[in-house]
VOPAGU-2260 file (C-alpha; in pm, 1 decimal, decimal comma):
REM VOPAGU-2260
SITE   aa  ch    i         X         Y         Z
SITE  MET   A    0    5412,1  -16884,3   -5668,5
SITE  TRP   A    1    5307,5  -16556,6   -5510,1
SITE  THR   A    2    5064,5  -16326,4   -5688,0
SITE  ILE   A    3    4896,9  -16008,1   -5570,2
SITE  SER   A    4    4566,8  -16140,0   -5705,9
SITE  GLU   A    5    4460,3  -16443,7   -5905,4
SITE  ASN   A    6    4177,7  -16235,6   -6049,5
SITE  LYS   A    7    4334,0  -15936,9   -6223,3
SITE  SER   A    8    4020,8  -15780,7   -6371,9
SITE  TRP   A    9    3988,8  -15415,4   -6278,0
SITE  ASP   A   10    3627,7  -15458,1   -6163,3
SITE  TYR   A   11    3738,4  -15726,9   -5918,9
SITE  LEU   A   12    4030,8  -15520,0   -5787,4
SITE  GLU   A   13    3810,9  -15212,7   -5735,9
SITE  ALA   A   14    3547,7  -15419,2   -5556,9
SITE  HIS   A   15    3796,9  -15578,8   -5316,0
SITE  TYR   A   16    4054,4  -15306,7   -5247,2
SITE  ASP   A   17    3976,1  -14951,4   -5138,1
SITE  TRP   A   18    4323,2  -14838,0   -5244,6
SITE  VAL   A   19    4237,4  -14940,4   -5602,4
SITE  LYS   A   20    3889,4  -14784,5   -5587,0
SITE  ARG   A   21    4020,1  -14442,3   -5487,1
SITE  MET   A   22    4240,1  -14425,8   -5797,9
SITE  ARG   A   23    3925,4  -14350,3   -5999,9
SITE  THR   A   24    3863,1  -14027,3   -5809,0
SITE  THR   A   25    4225,1  -13909,4   -5818,2
SITE  PRO   A   26    4288,3  -13654,4   -6097,8
SITE  GLN   A   27    4611,8  -13596,3   -6288,0
SITE  ASP   A   28    4750,5  -13294,8   -6471,2
SITE  ALA   A   29    4628,2  -13305,5   -6830,1
SITE  ARG   A   30    4963,7  -13182,1   -6961,7
SITE  HIS   A   31    5134,5  -13500,9   -6845,6
SITE  HIS   A   32    4836,8  -13736,4   -6828,5
SITE  ALA   A   33    4579,8  -13648,3   -7090,2
SITE  GLU   A   34    4436,4  -13998,8   -7053,6
SITE  GLY   A   35    4258,4  -13896,9   -6731,1
SITE  ASN   A   36    4260,2  -14015,4   -6371,4
SITE  VAL   A   37    4500,5  -14249,1   -6192,3
SITE  ALA   A   38    4278,4  -14553,7   -6250,3
SITE  ILE   A   39    4287,1  -14505,3   -6627,9
SITE  HIS   A   40    4661,4  -14443,3   -6621,3
SITE  THR   A   41    4732,5  -14749,0   -6405,0
SITE  GLN   A   42    4534,6  -14977,5   -6634,2
SITE  MET   A   43    4723,0  -14837,4   -6933,7
SITE  VAL   A   44    5055,2  -14892,7   -6755,1
SITE  ILE   A   45    4969,3  -15256,5   -6683,2
SITE  ASP   A   46    4866,4  -15312,0   -7046,4
SITE  ALA   A   47    5186,5  -15145,9   -7167,3
SITE  LEU   A   48    5396,8  -15355,2   -6928,2
SITE  ILE   A   49    5264,6  -15693,4   -7037,8
SITE  GLY   A   50    5317,4  -15592,5   -7399,3
SITE  LEU   A   51    5688,0  -15519,7   -7356,4
SITE  PRO   A   52    5924,2  -15795,2   -7483,1
SITE  ALA   A   53    6147,5  -15749,0   -7178,4
SITE  TYR   A   54    5852,3  -15830,2   -6952,0
SITE  GLN   A   55    5758,2  -16134,4   -7156,5
SITE  ALA   A   56    6115,2  -16264,8   -7120,3
SITE  LEU   A   57    6096,8  -16260,9   -6738,6
SITE  ASP   A   58    6030,4  -16571,0   -6532,6
SITE  ALA   A   59    5674,6  -16613,0   -6405,1
SITE  GLN   A   60    5743,2  -16496,5   -6048,3
SITE  THR   A   61    5920,8  -16180,1   -6160,7
SITE  GLN   A   62    5631,6  -16106,1   -6396,9
SITE  GLU   A   63    5397,6  -16119,4   -6096,7
SITE  ILE   A   64    5627,2  -15883,5   -5905,0
SITE  MET   A   65    5633,2  -15636,3   -6194,4
SITE  TRP   A   66    5254,9  -15659,2   -6240,3
SITE  ALA   A   67    5206,8  -15574,5   -5872,7
SITE  ALA   A   68    5456,2  -15286,1   -5894,0
SITE  ALA   A   69    5268,0  -15144,0   -6193,8
SITE  LEU   A   70    4938,6  -15167,6   -6004,5
SITE  LEU   A   71    5084,5  -14996,5   -5697,5
SITE  HIS   A   72    5326,7  -14745,9   -5849,7
SITE  ASP   A   73    5089,2  -14450,2   -5808,8
SITE  VAL   A   74    4893,5  -14585,7   -5511,7
SITE  GLU   A   75    4965,4  -14274,0   -5305,2
SITE  LYS   A   76    4872,4  -14014,2   -5563,1
SITE  ALA   A   77    4533,4  -14030,8   -5389,3
SITE  GLY   A   78    4692,3  -13918,3   -5064,3
SITE  THR   A   79    4925,7  -13652,2   -5206,0
SITE  THR   A   80    4744,5  -13495,3   -5503,4
SITE  GLU   A   81    4659,1  -13126,7   -5481,8
SITE  THR   A   82    4535,1  -12867,4   -5729,2
SITE  LEU   A   83    4729,7  -12541,3   -5723,2
SITE  PRO   A   84    4567,3  -12198,1   -5775,0
SITE  ASP   A   85    4680,0  -12194,2   -6139,7
SITE  GLY   A   86    4500,2  -12523,6   -6203,4
SITE  THR   A   87    4812,7  -12739,7   -6202,7
SITE  VAL   A   88    4762,1  -13083,2   -6050,6
SITE  THR   A   89    5061,5  -13216,8   -5859,3
SITE  SER   A   90    5139,1  -13513,5   -5631,6
SITE  PRO   A   91    5456,9  -13429,8   -5437,1
SITE  GLY   A   92    5615,2  -13718,3   -5251,4
SITE  HIS   A   93    5377,2  -13980,9   -5386,8
SITE  ALA   A   94    5657,3  -14228,2   -5459,6
SITE  ARG   A   95    5812,9  -14206,8   -5112,8
SITE  LYS   A   96    5474,7  -14232,2   -4942,1
SITE  GLY   A   97    5375,5  -14501,8   -5191,5
SITE  GLU   A   98    5664,3  -14720,9   -5074,6
SITE  MET   A   99    5529,8  -14717,8   -4719,9
SITE  THR   A  100    5169,2  -14776,7   -4825,0
SITE  THR   A  101    5276,7  -15063,3   -5051,7
SITE  ARG   A  102    5461,6  -15219,6   -4758,2
SITE  GLN   A  103    5153,5  -15190,5   -4536,4
SITE  ILE   A  104    4922,5  -15340,4   -4799,9
SITE  LEU   A  105    5152,7  -15634,9   -4861,5
SITE  TYR   A  106    5208,3  -15687,9   -4489,3
SITE  LYS   A  107    4856,6  -15639,3   -4354,1
SITE  GLU   A  108    4613,5  -15713,9   -4640,1
SITE  ILE   A  109    4788,0  -15946,9   -4884,3
SITE  ALA   A  110    5026,9  -16199,8   -4732,0
SITE  THR   A  111    5351,5  -16149,1   -4921,8
SITE  PRO   A  112    5697,2  -16303,2   -4868,8
SITE  PHE   A  113    5933,6  -16045,1   -4720,4
SITE  ALA   A  114    6182,1  -16033,8   -5010,9
SITE  ILE   A  115    5905,2  -15996,0   -5270,3
SITE  ARG   A  116    5727,0  -15729,7   -5065,5
SITE  GLU   A  117    6039,9  -15520,9   -5027,3
SITE  GLN   A  118    6127,3  -15556,9   -5395,6
SITE  ILE   A  119    5784,3  -15422,6   -5494,3
SITE  ALA   A  120    5802,5  -15143,6   -5234,6
SITE  LYS   A  121    6139,7  -15027,4   -5368,9
SITE  LEU   A  122    6017,5  -15036,8   -5729,7
SITE  VAL   A  123    5733,0  -14807,9   -5622,0
SITE  ARG   A  124    5973,9  -14582,5   -5431,9
SITE  PHE   A  125    6212,5  -14533,1   -5723,9
SITE  HIS   A  126    5978,1  -14565,1   -6022,5
SITE  GLY   A  127    6031,7  -14203,7   -6127,0
SITE  LEU   A  128    6411,4  -14204,0   -6091,0
SITE  PRO   A  129    6493,6  -14303,8   -6452,7
SITE  LEU   A  130    6305,1  -13992,9   -6571,1
SITE  TRP   A  131    6457,1  -13742,0   -6332,5
SITE  ILE   A  132    6798,4  -13875,4   -6239,4
SITE  PHE   A  133    6991,2  -13618,4   -6443,6
SITE  GLU   A  134    6816,7  -13340,3   -6252,6
SITE  LYS   A  135    6962,7  -13466,6   -5924,2
SITE  PRO   A  136    7253,7  -13268,0   -5771,8
SITE  ASP   A  137    7470,2  -13581,2   -5800,1
SITE  PRO   A  138    7315,8  -13822,9   -6054,4
SITE  VAL   A  139    7581,1  -14091,3   -6002,0
SITE  LYS   A  140    7537,5  -14102,7   -5624,9
SITE  ALA   A  141    7158,2  -14104,8   -5667,1
SITE  LEU   A  142    7195,9  -14401,1   -5901,5
SITE  ILE   A  143    7435,9  -14592,3   -5675,2
SITE  THR   A  144    7208,1  -14537,2   -5374,5
SITE  ALA   A  145    6907,2  -14668,4   -5566,0
SITE  ALA   A  146    7095,6  -14959,1   -5725,0
SITE  LEU   A  147    7190,6  -15084,9   -5379,5
SITE  GLN   A  148    6818,1  -15123,7   -5309,6
SITE  VAL   A  149    6649,4  -15216,8   -5637,2
SITE  ASP   A  150    6721,8  -15400,8   -5964,2
SITE  THR   A  151    6784,0  -15121,9   -6215,6
SITE  ARG   A  152    6674,3  -15333,3   -6513,0
SITE  LEU   A  153    6335,2  -15393,4   -6354,9
SITE  LEU   A  154    6319,3  -15026,1   -6256,9
SITE  ALA   A  155    6378,2  -14916,1   -6617,4
SITE  LEU   A  156    6116,3  -15165,2   -6735,4
SITE  LEU   A  157    5858,2  -15020,7   -6495,2
SITE  ALA   A  158    5950,9  -14667,8   -6605,2
SITE  LYS   A  159    5898,4  -14761,6   -6972,8
SITE  ALA   A  160    5555,0  -14900,3   -6892,1
SITE  ASP   A  161    5476,0  -14587,4   -6688,7
SITE  VAL   A  162    5563,5  -14360,4   -6981,8
SITE  SER   A  163    5400,9  -14580,0   -7245,7
SITE  GLY   A  164    5083,0  -14598,6   -7039,2
SITE  ARG   A  165    4996,7  -14231,2   -7066,0
SITE  ILE   A  166    4904,6  -13965,6   -7321,2
SITE  CYS   A  167    5145,7  -13672,2   -7325,7
SITE  HIS   A  168    5326,0  -13455,8   -7579,6
SITE  ASP   A  169    5676,5  -13542,7   -7454,3
SITE  GLN   A  170    5645,5  -13920,9   -7448,3
SITE  GLN   A  171    5940,2  -13978,1   -7682,1
SITE  ASP   A  172    6159,9  -13744,8   -7478,5
SITE  LEU   A  173    6073,8  -13939,7   -7164,1
SITE  LEU   A  174    6154,7  -14271,9   -7328,2
SITE  TYR   A  175    6489,3  -14124,6   -7437,5
SITE  LYS   A  176    6559,0  -14030,9   -7073,6
SITE  ILE   A  177    6504,5  -14394,4   -6976,1
SITE  ASP   A  178    6755,0  -14500,4   -7244,5
SITE  CYS   A  179    7004,5  -14252,8   -7097,0
SITE  PHE   A  180    6937,5  -14397,3   -6751,7
SITE  GLU   A  181    7021,0  -14742,6   -6887,1
SITE  GLU   A  182    7348,8  -14615,6   -7032,0
SITE  LEU   A  183    7441,5  -14451,1   -6701,9
SITE  CYS   A  184    7372,5  -14779,4   -6522,0
SITE  LYS   A  185    7596,8  -14969,3   -6763,0
SITE  GLU   A  186    7868,4  -14704,9   -6733,7
SITE  GLN   A  187    7857,3  -14734,6   -6353,9
SITE  GLN   A  188    7840,9  -15116,3   -6372,9
SITE  CYS   A  189    7510,7  -15141,9   -6189,5
SITE  TRP   A  190    7275,4  -15246,2   -6469,9
SITE  GLY   A  191    7078,2  -15526,7   -6309,5
SITE  GLN   A  192    7342,2  -15577,8   -6040,9
SITE  ALA   A  193    7444,6  -15417,8   -5712,8
SITE  PRO   A  194    7723,1  -15156,9   -5735,1
SITE  TYR   A  195    8067,4  -15286,3   -5638,2
SITE  PHE   A  196    8256,3  -15158,8   -5334,5
SITE  ALA   A  197    8586,4  -15294,1   -5202,6
SITE  ASN   A  198    8431,2  -15345,7   -4859,5
SITE  ALA   A  199    8144,3  -15229,5   -4641,2
SITE  HIS   A  200    8349,9  -14945,9   -4489,7
SITE  ALA   A  201    8424,9  -14808,2   -4837,3
SITE  ARG   A  202    8053,9  -14821,9   -4920,1
SITE  MET   A  203    7957,8  -14638,1   -4601,6
SITE  ASN   A  204    8226,6  -14376,2   -4658,5
SITE  TYR   A  205    8094,6  -14309,8   -5010,7
SITE  LEU   A  206    7733,4  -14282,5   -4899,2
SITE  GLN   A  207    7799,5  -14078,6   -4585,5
SITE  LYS   A  208    8046,3  -13820,2   -4720,6
SITE  ALA   A  209    7977,2  -13564,1   -4991,4
SITE  GLY   A  210    8225,4  -13581,3   -5275,8
SITE  ALA   A  211    8374,0  -13914,1   -5165,3
SITE  ALA   A  212    8515,0  -14134,2   -5441,3
SITE  ARG   A  213    8351,5  -14471,5   -5488,0
SITE  GLU   A  214    8682,6  -14654,4   -5520,2
SITE  TYR   A  215    8837,3  -14495,7   -5208,0
SITE  ILE   A  216    8907,8  -14735,0   -4919,5
SITE  PRO   A  217    8934,8  -14549,7   -4585,1
SITE  TYR   A  218    9252,6  -14616,3   -4390,6
SITE  ASP   A  219    9082,4  -14604,2   -4049,9
SITE  GLN   A  220    8889,9  -14926,6   -4017,3
SITE  PRO   A  221    8607,8  -14970,2   -3759,8
SITE  LYS   A  222    8734,8  -15011,3   -3403,6
SITE  THR   A  223    8423,9  -15166,8   -3249,4
SITE  LYS   A  224    8086,6  -15313,7   -3345,7
SITE  VAL   A  225    7744,9  -15174,1   -3265,1
SITE  VAL   A  226    7439,3  -15391,2   -3322,0
SITE  ILE   A  227    7124,3  -15185,0   -3370,8
SITE  MET   A  228    6803,2  -15380,6   -3333,6
SITE  SER   A  229    6504,5  -15276,1   -3542,6
SITE  GLY   A  230    6149,2  -15405,0   -3546,9
SITE  LEU   A  231    5795,2  -15350,8   -3426,6
SITE  PRO   A  232    5702,6  -15420,9   -3062,1
SITE  GLY   A  233    5642,9  -15792,0   -3014,5
SITE  ALA   A  234    5846,4  -15894,2   -3319,7
SITE  GLY   A  235    6101,2  -16078,5   -3105,1
SITE  LYS   A  236    6396,4  -15841,4   -3068,6
SITE  ASP   A  237    6459,7  -15928,7   -2702,5
SITE  THR   A  238    6455,7  -16299,9   -2781,5
SITE  TYR   A  239    6699,6  -16245,9   -3068,0
SITE  VAL   A  240    6938,5  -16050,2   -2845,9
SITE  GLN   A  241    6924,2  -16317,8   -2574,9
SITE  LYS   A  242    6998,6  -16589,1   -2828,0
SITE  HIS   A  243    7275,3  -16424,8   -3031,0
SITE  PHE   A  244    7429,4  -16156,8   -2803,7
SITE  LYS   A  245    7384,5  -16300,8   -2457,5
SITE  ASP   A  246    7725,5  -16182,4   -2335,4
SITE  TRP   A  247    7717,3  -15836,0   -2493,8
SITE  PRO   A  248    7630,1  -15517,7   -2304,3
SITE  VAL   A  249    7283,1  -15397,1   -2403,8
SITE  VAL   A  250    7148,0  -15043,4   -2414,6
SITE  SER   A  251    6775,7  -15108,6   -2378,6
SITE  LEU   A  252    6525,0  -14824,7   -2399,8
SITE  ASP   A  253    6258,1  -15043,4   -2235,5
SITE  ALA   A  254    6489,3  -15119,7   -1942,0
SITE  ILE   A  255    6574,9  -14749,8   -1903,5
SITE  ARG   A  256    6203,9  -14657,1   -1905,8
SITE  ILE   A  257    6133,6  -14909,7   -1633,4
SITE  SER   A  258    6424,7  -14790,4   -1419,2
SITE  MET   A  259    6316,6  -14426,4   -1464,5
SITE  LYS   A  260    5945,7  -14514,9   -1421,1
SITE  ILE   A  261    5851,0  -14348,6   -1751,2
SITE  ALA   A  262    5553,5  -14474,2   -1954,4
SITE  PRO   A  263    5605,0  -14540,3   -2330,8
SITE  THR   A  264    5327,6  -14286,0   -2401,9
SITE  ASP   A  265    5510,1  -14009,1   -2211,2
SITE  LYS   A  266    5665,8  -13808,2   -2496,0
SITE  SER   A  267    5863,6  -13571,2   -2276,1
SITE  GLY   A  268    5981,8  -13864,6   -2068,4
SITE  ASN   A  269    6089,8  -14052,7   -2380,1
SITE  GLY   A  270    6330,0  -13769,6   -2457,1
SITE  ARG   A  271    6502,4  -13828,7   -2123,4
SITE  VAL   A  272    6511,8  -14202,5   -2192,1
SITE  ILE   A  273    6685,3  -14150,4   -2526,3
SITE  GLN   A  274    6937,8  -13908,7   -2376,3
SITE  GLU   A  275    7024,5  -14160,5   -2105,3
SITE  ALA   A  276    7058,3  -14434,7   -2369,2
SITE  LYS   A  277    7293,7  -14217,6   -2575,2
SITE  GLU   A  278    7507,4  -14146,9   -2269,1
SITE  GLN   A  279    7538,0  -14520,4   -2204,9
SITE  ALA   A  280    7626,8  -14573,9   -2571,6
SITE  ARG   A  281    7898,3  -14305,3   -2558,8
SITE  VAL   A  282    8065,1  -14481,2   -2267,1
SITE  TYR   A  283    8086,7  -14805,9   -2466,0
SITE  LEU   A  284    8203,4  -14621,5   -2777,5
SITE  ARG   A  285    8477,5  -14432,3   -2592,6
SITE  ASN   A  286    8596,1  -14759,5   -2441,7
SITE  GLN   A  287    8582,4  -14926,8   -2784,5
SITE  GLN   A  288    8350,0  -15190,9   -2643,5
SITE  SER   A  289    8096,0  -15358,8   -2870,5
SITE  PHE   A  290    7732,7  -15339,1   -2757,8
SITE  VAL   A  291    7370,6  -15381,2   -2863,3
SITE  TRP   A  292    7122,8  -15093,4   -2890,1
SITE  ASN   A  293    6783,3  -15255,8   -2838,1
SITE  ALA   A  294    6481,7  -15045,8   -2936,7
SITE  THR   A  295    6216,9  -15035,8   -3209,8
SITE  ASN   A  296    6415,8  -14808,6   -3447,1
SITE  ILE   A  297    6145,3  -14848,8   -3712,7
SITE  THR   A  298    6209,4  -14526,9   -3905,3
SITE  HIS   A  299    6510,1  -14417,0   -4104,9
SITE  SER   A  300    6541,9  -14094,8   -3902,4
SITE  MET   A  301    6552,7  -14287,7   -3572,5
SITE  ARG   A  302    6830,4  -14511,3   -3698,5
SITE  GLU   A  303    7017,0  -14227,9   -3869,4
SITE  GLN   A  304    7063,1  -14032,5   -3544,9
SITE  LEU   A  305    7213,0  -14331,7   -3368,8
SITE  ILE   A  306    7423,7  -14443,3   -3664,6
SITE  SER   A  307    7569,4  -14092,4   -3701,2
SITE  LEU   A  308    7669,1  -14097,6   -3334,7
SITE  CYS   A  309    7840,3  -14436,2   -3369,2
SITE  ILE   A  310    8022,3  -14344,2   -3690,6
SITE  GLN   A  311    8184,7  -14051,0   -3507,3
SITE  TYR   A  312    8365,1  -14317,9   -3303,9
SITE  THR   A  313    8458,4  -14523,2   -3614,4
SITE  ALA   A  314    8222,6  -14805,2   -3523,7
SITE  GLU   A  315    8101,3  -15081,3   -3752,4
SITE  ILE   A  316    7722,3  -15071,1   -3765,9
SITE  ILE   A  317    7515,9  -15388,0   -3796,3
SITE  VAL   A  318    7139,8  -15336,2   -3816,2
SITE  ILE   A  319    6931,2  -15642,5   -3738,0
SITE  TYR   A  320    6569,0  -15617,8   -3847,3
SITE  VAL   A  321    6326,1  -15862,0   -3685,2
SITE  GLU   A  322    5983,3  -15932,7   -3831,5
SITE  VAL   A  323    5699,7  -16181,7   -3785,2
SITE  PRO   A  324    5372,5  -16208,4   -3983,4
SITE  TYR   A  325    5109,9  -15942,4   -3909,5
SITE  LYS   A  326    4875,7  -16168,2   -3711,1
SITE  ALA   A  327    5161,6  -16321,1   -3513,8
SITE  LEU   A  328    5286,5  -15971,0   -3427,3
SITE  PHE   A  329    4970,6  -15882,3   -3235,9
SITE  LYS   A  330    4961,0  -16223,3   -3068,0
SITE  GLN   A  331    5320,7  -16186,3   -2948,1
SITE  ASN   A  332    5258,5  -15827,8   -2838,7
SITE  SER   A  333    4968,6  -15942,4   -2619,2
SITE  ALA   A  334    5203,6  -16189,4   -2449,0
SITE  ARG   A  335    5457,8  -15919,7   -2356,0
SITE  GLU   A  336    5492,6  -15786,3   -2003,6
SITE  ALA   A  337    5452,8  -15431,5   -2135,4
SITE  ILE   A  338    5170,9  -15462,7   -2390,5
SITE  VAL   A  339    5157,3  -15187,6   -2652,3
SITE  PRO   A  340    4795,7  -15072,8   -2712,7
SITE  ALA   A  341    4647,4  -15190,0   -3044,7
SITE  ALA   A  342    4593,8  -14832,7   -3170,8
SITE  VAL   A  343    4958,8  -14750,2   -3101,5
SITE  MET   A  344    5066,9  -15069,0   -3277,3
SITE  GLN   A  345    4870,2  -14970,0   -3588,1
SITE  ARG   A  346    5036,6  -14627,9   -3591,7
SITE  LEU   A  347    5377,3  -14792,1   -3564,5
SITE  VAL   A  348    5300,0  -15030,6   -3851,5
SITE  HIS   A  349    5211,7  -14729,1   -4066,5
SITE  LYS   A  350    5542,6  -14560,5   -3977,3
SITE  LEU   A  351    5755,6  -14866,8   -4052,7
SITE  GLU   A  352    6056,5  -14812,5   -4278,4
SITE  VAL   A  353    6250,7  -15134,7   -4321,8
SITE  PRO   A  354    6628,4  -15075,1   -4296,9
SITE  ASP   A  355    6837,2  -15125,8   -4607,4
SITE  ILE   A  356    7204,0  -15165,6   -4694,4
SITE  THR   A  357    7254,0  -14792,6   -4758,1
SITE  GLU   A  358    7220,8  -14729,9   -4383,1
SITE  ALA   A  359    7481,8  -14957,7   -4226,8
SITE  HIS   A  360    7788,3  -15173,0   -4285,8
SITE  GLU   A  361    7564,1  -15478,6   -4264,5
SITE  VAL   A  362    7189,1  -15537,0   -4247,5
SITE  VAL   A  363    7053,0  -15869,8   -4125,1
SITE  TYR   A  364    6689,6  -15965,7   -4185,1
SITE  ALA   A  365    6562,8  -16203,7   -3916,2
SITE  VAL   A  366    6224,2  -16264,5   -4076,6
SITE  SER   A  367    5996,8  -16555,8   -3996,3
């Protein structure tokens, strides 16, 4: 059974992990966290979590996942906290950045199975949603988007621990918000389960178009398939393409760079490479010919640009994410013809955003 640490004493965690140690020097706004710094709050959240009956009813592995999520839920307050001129302490974007930091910790420092790592990362990403969902422009769509990525029951449980593990004047109001979140989940039939869609095209239509109805099934079905590879350099994308799509046309950014004699570190040159790749893709799309786009595509914004282009041509998008363990990644990278420098590799690891089902018709995880 996986655990983030066999020894869960705070002294041990502080001594072994810098990201735990820096919680002690990260302040919080006294209006919302009168208990003190992030370290105090996190310890209170963990204590509150293990005292909740819903936590005690979980199986042992899920308890370990929730314990880790509680430990990491505010891990990036240290990197986002600022004190405003009026004395207010705020941490904008700490949940989004916390997802990425959690992923890096559980990939690089603490060997964690892929599915468990991503579950914890998404709990960190959405841990504040139950409190603020009704302030979103479209609460239902915000809920559906989150419920496609994370178990809403576990999310509500983490939110209850987060609220119970603090000292604030509006604690009861916050707990009531979590109850309302639960009711919204049940109303939308996504309490502890993924939201239902008639098919993948209906799901994509709902997520991509403002005001789209969840039950609507588009008449125009996809005319062709586009496989978008995603993964760090050296993860094995080329090998995967050769094995599974040997007879498909491939738009390869590496091949275009070589043909244009442009180095990967040439930023201006990379722009020309991408433009050439998009032109090749448009030819296949206009001809309704399925193809593979083979590049790193490690961030959501990278994938989004390409997916938007393909959707204009009513294509079915399949994202295939390839991953190997951290140590194996650098070993495989060193065996490549075009070796990516170690410093560049580290920057790419820190930028990694694993694709999820809200981005494409299908997401395949080829993880070893």
